[in-house]
C-alpha positions in Angstrom: 45.5 5.6 -5.5 43.8 2.9 -3.2 40.4 1.4 -4.2 38.8 3.1 -1.2 40.1 6.5 -2.2 39.2 5.9 -5.9 35.6 5.0 -4.9 35.4 8.0 -2.6 36.7 10.3 -5.4 34.3 8.8 -8.0 31.4 9.2 -5.5 32.2 12.9 -5.2 32.3 13.4 -8.9 29.0 11.5 -9.4 27.4 13.7 -6.8 28.1 16.9 -8.8 27.1 15.6 -12.2 23.6 16.0 -13.4 22.3 13.7 -16.1 19.5 14.9 -18.3 16.6 12.5 -18.4 16.3 10.8 -21.8 13.4 8.4 -21.3 10.2 9.0 -19.4 7.5 6.7 -18.0 3.9 7.5 -18.7 3.6 8.4 -15.0 6.5 10.9 -15.2 5.0 12.5 -18.3 1.6 12.8 -16.5 3.2 14.4 -13.4 5.3 16.7 -15.6 2.2 18.0 -17.5 -0.1 17.9 -14.4 -2.6 15.5 -16.0 -3.9 12.0 -15.3 -1.7 9.1 -16.3 -4.6 7.6 -18.2 -4.6 10.6 -20.6 -0.9 10.0 -21.4 -1.6 6.3 -22.0 -4.5 7.2 -24.3 -2.2 9.6 -26.3 0.5 6.9 -26.5 -2.0 4.3 -27.7 -3.4 6.7 -30.2 0.1 7.4 -31.4 -0.2 11.1 -30.7 2.8 10.7 -28.3 5.3 8.2 -29.6 7.7 5.9 -27.8 8.3 2.2 -27.3 7.2 -0.7 -25.0 9.6 -2.7 -22.8 9.9 -6.4 -23.5 8.0 -8.8 -21.2 6.3 -6.1 -19.0 5.0 -4.2 -22.1 5.3 -0.9 -20.1 5.4 2.3 -22.2 8.4 4.6 -22.4 8.6 8.0 -24.1 12.0 9.4 -25.3 12.7 13.1 -24.5 12.8 13.9 -28.3 9.2 12.5 -28.7 8.0 14.4 -25.6 9.6 17.7 -26.9 8.0 17.2 -30.3 4.6 16.6 -28.7 4.9 19.6 -26.4 5.9 21.9 -29.4 3.0 20.6 -31.5 0.5 21.2 -28.7 1.9 24.6 -27.5 2.9 23.2 -24.1 5.6 25.3 -22.4 9.1 23.7 -22.7 10.1 25.1 -19.3 8.1 22.2 -17.8 11.1 20.1 -18.8 13.3 22.0 -16.3 15.2 19.3 -14.4 14.4 20.9 -11.1 10.7 20.2 -11.6 9.6 17.6 -9.0 8.2 14.4 -10.4 5.4 13.7 -8.0 2.1 12.2 -8.5 -0.9 14.4 -8.1 -2.6 11.8 -5.9 -1.1 8.8 -4.1 -2.1 5.6 -5.8 -2.5 2.3 -4.0 -3.1 -1.3 -5.2 -6.5 -2.6 -4.4 -8.2 -5.9 -5.1 -11.8 -5.0 -4.1 -14.7 -6.2 -6.2 -17.4 -4.0 -7.6 -20.4 -3.7 -9.9 -20.1 -1.2 -12.8 -22.8 0.5 -14.8 -22.1 2.6 -17.9 -24.6 5.2 -19.0 -25.2 7.9 -21.6 -28.9 8.2 -21.4 -29.1 4.4 -21.8 -27.7 2.1 -19.1 -25.2 -0.8 -19.9 -24.4 -3.4 -17.2 -24.1 -4.1 -14.4 -20.8 -5.7 -15.0 -18.6 -7.5 -12.5 -15.3 -5.7 -12.0 -12.1 -5.7 -9.9 -10.6 -2.5 -8.7 -6.9 -2.7 -9.6 -5.7 0.5 -8.0 -7.2 3.8 -6.8 -6.3 7.3 -5.7 -8.3 10.3 -4.5 -8.7 11.3 -8.1 -9.8 8.0 -9.7 -9.5 4.3 -10.1 -8.4 1.6 -12.6 -10.9 -1.2 -13.0 -11.0 -4.4 -14.9 -14.4 -5.4 -16.2 -14.6 -9.1 -16.5 -16.9 -12.0 -17.2 -18.1 -14.2 -20.0 -20.9 -11.8 -20.9 -20.5 -9.3 -23.8 -19.4 -5.9 -22.7 -21.4 -3.1 -24.3 -20.1 0.5 -24.3 -22.0 3.4 -25.7 -20.4 5.8 -28.1 -19.7 9.4 -27.1 -19.6 10.9 -23.6 -20.7 8.5 -20.9 -20.7 8.2 -17.1 -19.5 5.4 -14.9 -21.2 4.2 -11.7 -19.2 1.9 -9.4 -20.6 0.1 -6.4 -18.0 -1.7 -4.3 -19.3 -5.1 -3.2 -16.6 -6.5 -0.9 -13.8 -5.6 1.5 -13.1 -2.4 3.5 -14.7 -0.2 0.9 -17.9 -2.3 0.7 -20.9 -0.1 0.1 -18.9 2.8 -1.5 -20.5 4.3 -4.5 -18.5 6.4 -7.0 -19.5 8.2 -10.1 -17.1 9.6 -12.8 -15.9 9.7 -16.3 -13.9 7.1 -18.3 -10.5 8.4 -19.3 -9.3 5.2 -21.1 -10.5 1.8 -22.2 -8.1 -1.0 -23.1 -9.1 -4.5 -24.1 -7.2 -7.2 -22.2 -7.2 -11.0 -22.5 -9.4 -11.4 -19.4 -11.6 -8.4 -19.7 -11.6 -4.6 -20.3 -9.3 -2.2 -18.4 -11.0 1.0 -17.6 -9.4 4.2 -16.2 -11.9 6.3 -14.2 -11.7 9.9 -13.0 -14.0 10.5 -10.1 -16.7 13.2 -10.2 -17.2 15.1 -7.0 -17.3 12.6 -4.1 -19.6 13.1 -1.1 -17.6 14.2 2.0 -18.1 10.8 3.8 -17.0 8.9 0.7 -14.0 11.1 0.3 -12.9 10.7 3.9 -13.4 6.9 3.7 -11.3 6.7 0.5 -8.6 8.9 2.0 -8.4 6.7 5.1 -8.2 3.6 2.9 -5.4 5.1 0.8 -3.4 6.3 3.8 -3.7 2.9 5.5 -2.5 1.1 2.3 0.3 3.3 1.1 3.6 1.4 1.0 
């Protein structure tokens, strides 16, 4: 059989085989369960959902066996693992390098802190609080207030809840889920995301 015919034959076979997914990213688990990726990261970091980190990038990966065990322990329907389930984000996420001021509150106010907005979607944002000043975070439930200070979103004000906190060498990474946005802010955010989608 010629190399061309062999490649053609192999391509036909590959097209009919379905490989079961063995390893999931945190984003894939989030989409599968219909939750925010920051919740999956929190579960992973708390060791409620086990897996491993990739060398160099330090990205999290979750084996199917760990995901099945987690789903069984938490009464999550196994039919969500159906391979025909689409793996789509709930919201399109775009990279963003805007600067902002952040205030944290739970009756008492902490901040303002200088921050960079790392990425955002219609559902929330990932921020990095930075600076030489000490970062104080209250215990318990608290709200986040973000005022964008530069760039196309300058003047935007968002409120929401913190879904994860992670210390990093150059600050504190914060995952934020937006509370209800005013219509004008929602439209402005949507336009920014649509313009910046790859």
